C-alpha positions in Angstrom: -69.4 39.8 -215.8 -69.9 42.2 -212.9 -72.8 41.2 -210.5 -74.6 39.2 -213.1 -74.5 41.6 -215.9 -72.5 41.9 -218.8 -70.3 45.5 -219.7 -73.4 46.3 -222.4 -76.1 45.7 -219.8 -74.6 47.5 -217.1 -73.3 50.6 -219.1 -77.2 50.4 -219.8 -78.4 50.5 -216.8 -75.9 52.9 -215.6 -77.6 55.6 -218.3 -81.1 54.9 -217.1 -80.3 55.4 -213.4 -78.4 58.6 -214.1 -78.9 60.6 -216.5 -82.4 61.5 -219.0 -82.8 59.7 -222.9 -83.6 63.1 -223.9 -80.0 65.2 -222.7 -77.0 66.3 -224.7 -74.0 64.6 -223.5 -70.4 65.0 -224.3 -67.8 61.8 -224.7 -64.2 62.5 -224.2 -62.3 60.5 -226.9 -58.5 59.8 -226.5 -58.2 57.2 -229.5 -57.4 54.8 -226.8 -58.9 51.5 -225.5 -60.7 52.9 -222.6 -62.6 55.5 -224.4 -63.1 53.6 -227.5 -65.0 51.3 -225.6 -67.0 53.8 -224.0 -68.0 55.2 -227.2 -69.0 52.0 -228.7 -71.3 51.3 -225.4 -72.9 54.2 -225.5 -73.6 54.3 -229.0 -74.8 50.7 -229.3 -77.0 51.3 -226.4 -79.1 54.0 -228.5 -80.0 56.0 -225.4 -79.5 59.0 -227.0 -80.3 60.9 -229.9 -77.3 60.7 -232.2 -77.3 64.5 -232.3 -77.5 64.5 -228.9 -74.1 63.0 -228.5 -70.9 65.1 -229.4 -67.2 64.2 -228.8 -64.2 65.8 -228.3 -60.4 64.5 -228.5 -57.9 66.4 -226.9 -54.6 66.7 -228.8 -51.6 66.7 -227.0 -49.3 67.4 -229.5 -46.9 64.9 -227.7 -46.4 62.4 -229.9 -45.6 62.5 -234.0 -48.2 59.9 -235.1 -50.6 61.2 -232.7 -52.2 63.4 -235.7 -52.4 60.3 -237.8 -54.2 58.4 -235.1 -56.8 60.5 -234.9 -57.7 61.3 -238.6 -57.8 57.1 -238.5 -60.2 57.3 -235.6 -62.5 59.4 -237.0 -62.1 57.8 -240.4 -63.1 54.5 -239.1 -65.7 55.4 -236.8 -67.4 58.0 -239.2 -67.3 60.4 -237.5 -66.6 63.4 -240.0 -69.9 64.6 -240.2 -71.1 64.1 -236.4 -70.7 66.4 -233.3 -67.3 66.0 -233.1 -64.2 68.7 -232.2 -60.5 68.8 -232.1 -59.1 70.5 -229.6 -55.0 71.2 -229.1 -53.4 71.5 -226.0 -49.8 73.3 -225.6 -48.7 72.4 -223.1 -44.4 72.6 -222.3 -43.0 70.2 -223.9 -41.2 68.8 -220.7 -42.0 66.0 -218.2 -42.0 67.9 -215.1 -45.4 69.0 -214.8 -46.6 67.7 -218.1 -49.7 65.8 -216.5 -50.4 68.7 -214.1 -50.4 71.6 -216.8 -52.1 69.3 -219.1 -54.9 68.5 -216.9 -55.5 72.4 -215.9 -56.0 73.2 -219.7 -58.3 70.6 -220.2 -60.8 70.9 -217.7 -60.7 74.9 -218.6 -61.0 74.2 -221.7 -64.1 71.5 -221.7 -65.6 73.8 -219.3 -66.4 76.8 -221.4 -66.6 74.1 -224.1 -69.8 72.6 -222.4 -71.7 75.6 -221.6 -70.9 77.2 -225.0 -73.4 74.2 -226.1 -75.7 73.5 -223.4 -74.5 70.6 -222.1 -74.3 69.2 -218.2 -73.2 65.7 -218.5 -69.6 64.5 -219.5 -68.6 61.5 -219.6 -65.4 60.1 -219.3 -63.1 56.6 -220.2 -62.0 55.7 -216.5 -61.9 52.2 -215.5 -61.1 50.7 -212.5 -57.5 50.1 -212.8 -57.5 54.0 -213.1 -59.1 54.3 -209.8 -56.8 52.1 -208.1 -53.9 53.4 -209.3 -54.8 56.6 -208.2 -55.7 55.4 -205.0 -52.5 54.3 -204.3 -50.7 57.5 -205.6 -52.9 59.6 -203.3 -51.7 56.5 -200.6 -47.8 57.2 -201.1 -48.3 60.8 -201.0 -49.6 60.3 -197.4 -53.2 61.8 -198.3 -55.9 62.4 -195.8 -59.2 60.4 -195.4 -61.2 63.0 -197.4 -58.8 62.6 -200.6 -59.0 58.4 -200.0 -62.3 58.3 -200.0 -63.2 60.4 -202.6 -61.0 59.5 -206.0 -63.0 60.9 -209.0 -65.0 64.4 -208.6 -68.1 63.8 -209.7 -69.1 67.4 -210.7 -66.9 70.5 -211.8 -68.9 73.4 -211.0 -72.4 73.0 -212.2 -70.8 70.0 -214.9 -71.6 66.2 -214.0 -69.2 63.7 -214.5 -70.0 60.4 -215.5 -67.5 57.5 -215.1 -69.3 54.6 -215.7 -66.6 52.1 -216.8 -65.2 52.3 -212.8 -66.5 49.0 -211.9 -64.8 46.9 -214.7 -61.1 46.3 -215.2 -59.5 47.1 -217.8 -58.8 43.1 -218.5 -62.6 43.1 -218.7 -62.5 46.2 -221.1 -59.8 45.1 -223.1 -61.9 41.7 -224.0 -64.7 43.2 -225.0 -62.9 45.3 -227.0 -61.4 42.2 -228.7 -64.7 40.2 -229.1 -66.3 43.5 -230.7 -63.4 43.8 -233.2 -63.0 47.7 -232.1 -60.2 49.3 -233.4 -58.1 52.1 -230.9 -54.8 53.3 -230.7 -52.4 52.6 -227.9 -50.2 55.3 -226.9 -46.8 54.7 -226.2 -46.1 56.9 -223.7 -48.0 54.5 -221.0 -45.4 52.1 -221.3 -42.8 55.3 -220.7 -41.5 55.0 -216.9 -40.8 58.6 -217.0 -44.1 59.5 -215.6 -45.0 58.5 -211.7 -48.5 57.0 -213.2 -46.6 54.3 -215.3 -44.1 53.6 -212.7 -46.9 53.2 -210.7 -48.7 51.2 -212.8 -46.1 48.9 -213.7 -45.1 48.4 -210.0 -48.7 47.3 -209.4 -48.7 44.8 -212.5 -45.6 43.5 -212.0 -46.3 42.1 -207.8 -49.6 41.8 -208.6 -51.2 44.1 -206.2 -54.3 45.4 -208.1 -56.7 43.1 -205.4 -55.3 44.5 -202.3 -54.6 48.0 -203.2 -58.6 47.4 -204.6 -59.9 46.2 -201.2 -58.5 48.8 -199.3 -60.0 51.5 -201.5 -63.2 50.0 -201.1 -63.0 50.3 -196.7 -62.2 53.7 -197.4 -65.3 54.0 -199.4 -67.4 52.8 -196.8 -65.6 55.1 -194.1 -68.6 58.3 -192.9 -68.7 60.4 -195.5 -67.0 63.3 -194.3 -66.7 65.7 -197.4 -70.0 67.5 -197.4 -69.3 68.5 -193.5 -68.9 71.9 -193.6 -71.8 72.1 -195.7 -73.4 72.4 -192.4 -71.2 75.4 -191.4 -70.0 77.6 -194.8 -73.2 78.9 -196.4 -72.9 79.8 -199.7 -74.1 83.2 -200.8 -72.9 83.4 -203.9 -70.1 82.5 -205.9 -66.8 82.1 -204.1 -68.7 83.7 -201.5 -69.3 82.0 -197.9 -70.6 82.8 -194.7 -69.6 81.4 -191.9 -71.9 79.9 -188.7 -69.6 81.3 -186.5 -71.1 79.8 -183.2 -71.7 76.3 -184.4 -68.2 75.9 -185.5 -66.4 77.9 -182.3 -68.5 74.5 -180.0 -66.7 72.0 -182.2 -63.2 70.2 -181.2 -60.3 71.1 -182.4 -60.3 67.6 -185.1 -63.3 68.5 -186.2 -62.4 72.2 -186.4 -59.9 70.6 -189.0 -61.9 68.4 -191.0 -64.6 70.7 -191.7 -62.5 73.3 -193.2 -60.1 70.9 -194.9 -63.4 69.4 -196.6 -64.7 73.0 -197.7 -61.3 73.6 -199.7 -61.8 69.9 -201.1 -65.1 70.4 -202.2 -63.8 74.1 -203.6 -60.7 72.8 -205.2 -61.2 73.7 -208.2 -61.5 77.5 -207.9 -57.9 77.1 -206.2 -54.2 77.7 -208.0 -52.5 75.4 -205.2 -53.8 72.6 -202.9 -53.9 73.7 -199.2 -51.5 72.9 -196.2 -51.7 72.1 -192.7 -50.7 75.4 -191.7 -53.1 77.4 -193.9 -55.9 75.3 -191.8 -54.6 75.8 -188.5 -54.2 79.6 -188.9 -57.6 80.2 -190.3 -59.0 77.8 -186.8 -56.5 80.5 -185.1 -58.5 83.5 -187.1 -61.7 82.5 -186.0 -61.0 82.1 -182.3 -60.2 85.9 -182.2 -62.3 88.8 -182.3 -62.8 89.2 -186.2 -66.1 91.2 -186.0 -64.7 94.7 -185.3 -61.5 93.6 -187.2 -60.1 94.9 -191.0 -60.5 92.5 -193.6 -57.8 89.5 -193.2 -55.9 87.6 -196.1 -56.2 83.8 -195.5 -55.5 80.9 -197.9 -56.9 81.5 -201.5 -59.2 84.6 -200.3 -60.2 87.1 -197.5 -62.0 86.5 -194.5 -63.7 89.7 -192.9 -67.1 90.9 -192.2 -70.7 91.5 -194.3 -73.5 92.2 -192.8 -72.5 91.5 -189.5 -71.5 87.8 -190.9 -68.3 86.6 -190.7 -67.8 85.2 -194.5 -65.0 84.0 -196.5 -64.5 85.4 -200.5 -62.3 82.7 -202.3 -60.5 84.8 -204.9 
């Protein structure tokens, strides 16, 4: 129970408050505990028509038993004749960079898949433990306030990302699954300490730190929302093309200029091939101090800075 609501009641309220019942949705299925519970809660809520619910399973082909588990899951929940799709991810069979490459492959496929089927709402099975693990990882990586106050993205381009289980712990979710006698498959790679996230999870559990981390994360969540600060200074004119309100920007102090630029790149991070560094931000601030209006186009981090119709503009390439 959370705030007097059961898990099923909480999910029903989330659906009513965040999405129309006549819309189509996509649920990502891993065949593990979390996505299985999400699948069960949404389908049993009867909020959507069955034909409006799509299911997508990513097969990373990292475990020999993965194909068997997927087939058994589809068979047990009788999904074979419904809107279910399987996508194989051909990531390199190396530990280094595997999770990051898989994430990049998934997000690109997910966007194209959704647009072809006129889907805008995507549901993930992330829960409270996932939220706190990611927060802790960013803390030890010395992420700034933007990264620590905005753990999971709510959208990608025009896709809306839904994570209705992030208020609930994995223990509560597992209790629900056992009570409902659900069938799911445990991924043995989640127990292997070769991956950083698994090491983090093991450390937090063994030292009983989840409660402490959760409180710290909530403190960052309550800080002033600066992630949209750039919208007062970087005006989108078309896809990847932005006009800079240079006079307003020039009146800011150096610290605020840094936050504005970082906010801008953070908002559009999915358009970038790599993460911005402090020196990239500093270089852009210095460029914007110069008399660029009469100069030629300049290369900046992940794009070009130049003049268009007498306005200073950034084009993210």
